[in-house]
C-alpha positions as CSV (number, residue, x, y, z in Angstrom):
1,M,0.0,0.0,0.0
2,E,1.4,3.4,-0.9
3,F,0.7,7.0,-1.8
4,G,2.7,9.5,-3.7
5,I,3.5,13.2,-3.3
6,A,5.2,14.7,-6.4
7,N,7.7,12.0,-7.5
8,W,8.2,10.4,-4.1
9,E,6.3,7.3,-2.8
10,F,5.6,6.3,0.7
11,H,5.4,2.5,1.0
12,F,3.8,0.0,3.4
13,E,5.7,-3.0,1.9
14,G,4.4,-6.3,3.1
15,L,2.3,-4.9,5.9
16,E,-1.0,-6.4,4.7
17,G,-0.2,-9.9,6.0
18,R,0.8,-8.6,9.4
19,L,-2.0,-6.2,10.2
20,S,-4.7,-6.9,12.7
21,P,-8.3,-6.8,11.5
22,N,-8.8,-3.3,12.8
23,S,-5.5,-1.8,11.7
24,K,-6.4,-1.3,8.1
25,L,-8.7,1.4,9.4
26,Q,-5.6,3.1,10.8
27,I,-3.7,3.3,7.6
28,P,-5.8,6.1,5.9
29,N,-5.3,8.2,9.0
30,F,-1.6,7.6,8.9
31,Q,-1.6,8.6,5.2
32,R,-3.6,11.8,5.8
33,L,-1.3,12.9,8.6
34,N,1.8,12.2,6.5
35,A,0.2,14.2,3.7
36,E,-0.4,17.1,6.0
37,I,3.2,16.9,7.4
38,V,5.0,17.0,4.1
39,Q,3.0,20.0,2.9
40,C,3.7,22.1,6.0
41,R,5.4,25.5,5.6
42,L,4.6,27.0,9.1
43,C,8.2,27.8,10.0
44,P,9.8,30.2,7.5
45,R,13.3,29.8,8.9
46,L,13.1,26.0,8.6
47,V,11.6,26.1,5.1
48,A,14.4,28.4,3.9
49,W,17.1,26.3,5.5
50,R,15.9,22.9,4.3
51,E,15.7,24.2,0.7
52,L,19.0,26.0,0.9
53,V,20.7,22.7,2.0
54,G,19.1,21.0,-0.9
55,L,20.6,23.5,-3.3
56,E,24.1,23.7,-1.9
57,K,24.3,20.0,-1.0
58,R,27.3,18.1,0.4
59,K,30.0,17.1,-1.9
60,A,29.3,13.4,-1.4
61,Y,25.7,13.9,-2.5
62,L,26.0,16.2,-5.4
63,G,24.2,13.7,-7.6
64,D,21.3,13.3,-5.3
65,T,17.9,15.1,-5.5
66,Y,17.3,16.2,-1.9
67,W,13.8,15.8,-0.4
68,V,13.8,19.3,1.1
69,R,10.3,18.9,2.7
70,P,9.1,17.9,6.1
71,V,10.0,14.3,6.7
72,P,6.9,12.1,7.3
73,L,6.3,9.4,9.9
74,F,7.9,6.1,9.1
75,G,7.0,2.6,10.2
76,D,4.1,0.2,10.9
77,P,0.8,2.0,11.3
78,S,-0.5,-0.9,13.5
79,G,2.6,-0.9,15.7
80,R,2.3,-0.3,19.5
81,H,5.9,1.1,20.1
82,L,6.8,4.6,19.1
83,I,10.2,6.3,18.8
84,V,10.4,10.1,19.0
85,G,13.6,11.8,17.6
86,L,14.5,15.4,17.5
87,A,14.5,16.4,13.8
88,P,15.8,15.3,10.4
89,A,19.5,15.7,9.7
90,A,20.3,18.3,7.0
91,H,22.1,15.8,4.7
92,G,20.3,12.7,6.1
93,A,16.5,12.6,6.2
94,N,16.3,16.0,4.6
95,R,18.0,14.4,1.7
96,T,16.4,10.9,1.6
97,G,12.9,11.8,2.8
98,R,12.7,9.1,5.4
99,M,13.3,9.2,9.2
100,F,16.9,8.4,10.2
101,H,17.9,7.4,6.7
102,G,21.2,8.4,5.3
103,D,23.2,9.5,8.3
104,R,25.3,8.1,11.2
105,S,22.5,8.5,13.7
106,G,20.4,6.3,11.6
107,D,23.2,3.7,11.3
108,W,23.2,3.5,15.1
109,L,19.5,3.4,15.5
110,Y,18.6,0.9,12.8
111,R,21.5,-1.4,13.9
112,A,20.0,-1.5,17.4
113,L,16.4,-2.0,16.1
114,H,17.5,-4.8,13.8
115,K,19.2,-6.6,16.6
116,A,16.0,-6.3,18.6
117,G,13.9,-7.7,15.7
118,V,12.1,-4.4,15.0
119,A,13.9,-3.4,11.8
120,K,14.2,-5.5,8.7
121,L,17.7,-4.1,7.8
122,P,20.6,-3.1,10.1
123,K,21.3,0.1,8.1
124,A,19.1,2.6,6.2
125,D,20.7,4.5,3.4
126,S,17.9,5.5,1.0
127,I,14.1,5.5,0.6
128,Q,14.5,2.6,-1.9
129,D,16.5,0.4,0.4
130,G,13.6,-1.8,1.5
131,Q,13.8,-1.0,5.1
132,E,10.7,-1.9,7.2
133,L,9.8,-1.6,10.9
134,Y,7.8,-4.3,12.6
135,G,5.4,-3.1,15.3
136,A,7.0,0.3,15.6
137,M,6.8,3.8,14.2
138,I,9.3,6.7,14.2
139,A,8.1,10.3,14.7
140,A,9.9,13.5,15.6
141,V,9.6,16.7,17.6
142,N,10.3,18.6,14.4
143,H,9.8,17.3,10.9
144,C,12.1,19.8,9.2
145,A,15.9,20.0,9.5
146,P,16.9,22.9,11.7
147,P,20.2,24.9,11.4
148,D,22.8,23.5,13.8
149,N,20.2,20.8,14.8
150,K,18.6,23.3,17.1
151,P,14.9,24.1,16.5
152,L,13.6,27.3,18.1
153,P,10.8,27.1,20.8
154,E,8.2,28.5,18.4
155,E,9.2,25.9,15.7
156,I,8.8,23.1,18.3
157,E,5.4,24.5,19.2
158,N,4.3,24.7,15.5
159,C,5.3,21.1,14.9
160,S,3.7,19.8,18.2
161,R,0.3,19.5,16.4
162,Y,1.7,16.5,14.5
163,L,3.3,14.8,17.5
164,S,0.2,15.3,19.5
165,A,-1.9,13.6,16.8
166,V,0.5,10.6,16.9
167,L,0.6,10.4,20.7
168,D,-3.2,10.8,21.0
169,R,-4.2,8.1,18.5
170,P,-7.2,6.1,19.8
171,Q,-5.4,2.7,20.2
172,G,-2.6,4.3,22.2
173,W,1.0,3.1,22.6
174,N,2.6,0.5,24.7
175,S,5.8,2.5,24.9
176,V,7.6,5.5,23.6
177,L,11.4,5.7,23.2
178,C,12.5,9.4,23.5
179,L,15.9,10.1,21.9
180,G,17.3,13.1,23.7
181,S,16.2,15.6,26.3
182,I,14.0,17.7,23.9
183,A,12.0,14.7,22.8
184,W,11.7,13.5,26.4
185,N,10.5,16.8,27.7
186,Q,8.1,17.4,24.7
187,V,6.5,14.0,25.1
188,H,5.9,14.6,28.8
189,R,4.4,18.1,28.0
190,L,2.1,16.9,25.3
191,L,0.8,14.0,27.5
192,G,0.2,16.4,30.3
193,L,2.7,14.6,32.6
194,R,4.9,16.0,35.3
195,R,8.4,16.5,33.9
196,V,10.9,13.9,35.0
197,P,14.6,15.0,34.8
198,F,16.2,13.6,31.7
199,G,19.0,11.0,31.8
200,H,19.9,7.9,29.9
201,L,17.5,5.0,30.5
202,Q,15.0,6.9,32.6
203,I,11.7,5.2,32.7
204,D,8.3,6.8,33.4
205,V,4.8,5.4,33.1
206,A,1.8,7.5,31.9
207,P,-1.6,6.9,33.5
208,S,-2.6,5.0,30.4
209,G,0.1,2.5,31.1
210,C,2.3,3.7,28.3
211,R,6.0,3.3,29.3
212,L,8.3,6.3,28.5
213,V,11.9,5.4,28.1
214,S,14.7,7.9,27.5
215,S,18.0,7.5,25.7
216,F,20.8,9.8,24.8
217,H,20.4,10.7,21.1
218,P,22.6,8.7,18.8
219,S,24.1,11.8,17.4
220,Q,27.7,11.8,16.2
221,Q,28.6,14.1,19.1
222,N,27.3,11.5,21.6
223,T,28.6,8.4,19.8
224,F,32.1,9.8,18.9
225,T,32.7,10.9,22.5
226,G,31.4,7.7,24.0
227,K,28.6,9.4,25.8
228,L,26.4,6.9,24.1
229,T,27.7,3.4,23.4
230,E,26.1,0.5,21.5
231,P,25.3,-1.5,24.7
232,M,23.7,1.7,26.2
233,L,21.4,2.1,23.1
234,D,20.6,-1.6,23.1
235,A,19.6,-1.4,26.7
236,A,17.3,1.5,26.0
237,V,15.7,-0.4,23.1
238,T,15.2,-3.5,25.3
239,A,13.5,-1.4,28.0
240,W,11.3,0.2,25.4
241,L,10.1,-3.1,24.0
242,D,9.8,-4.8,27.5
243,T,6.3,-3.6,28.1
244,P,3.7,-5.9,29.7
245,R,0.7,-6.8,27.5
246,T,-2.6,-5.2,28.2
247,A,-5.5,-7.3,29.4
248,Q,-7.2,-6.9,26.0
249,E,-4.1,-8.2,24.2
250,N,-3.8,-11.2,26.6
251,A,-7.5,-12.0,25.9
252,Q,-6.8,-12.1,22.2
253,K,-4.0,-14.6,22.6
């Protein structure tokens, strides 16, 4: 199942056989939200920056056509586990058009997700690479690449309408993995929760039973300095997936 915007296609490869009976009703909502996201131009600074990056390009990607739009949600619409990142990388997802595709942060994240059985491939380079997520979705605090990877407060607020829509879906989430302090704080704010100080592998539980797990962001700054190691990220992913089943899920077994 897929839909296209301009010359780009958003794919749901192989999902039909894995969806629950009710999840097909979720896909059109997922499509509509993604369509709204990729057409957004609410933040003039981010629009100008993402498009400038696509014109100037990085030497290694001179032959690439950059996406230069807000990057849509990626993953399994029927999944119960959510990942919230900060924002697309200028020459990563702003180039490829898919969350955490085409940069070192994505290499770290997809390697961890693949080891945990959540991602089909251990690496994600392009929108045509066949990557899939099983039971999980990736969202972001901001869907546009910001200068210096630092969105302004008003830009975070503008984009919060999309993250709110994801967090508030009727079927809820079993768990949310927050990559970095901004994602951790924003998820708490949008869920109306008391803010818990950020740190790696902090765990909080919302009244709905959704488990919130924090991790240092797999940015090059964190991974090159050793602030975040592979075992640390693996531990965060394990805690994120280690969520007890609801009574309804047990009844369906």
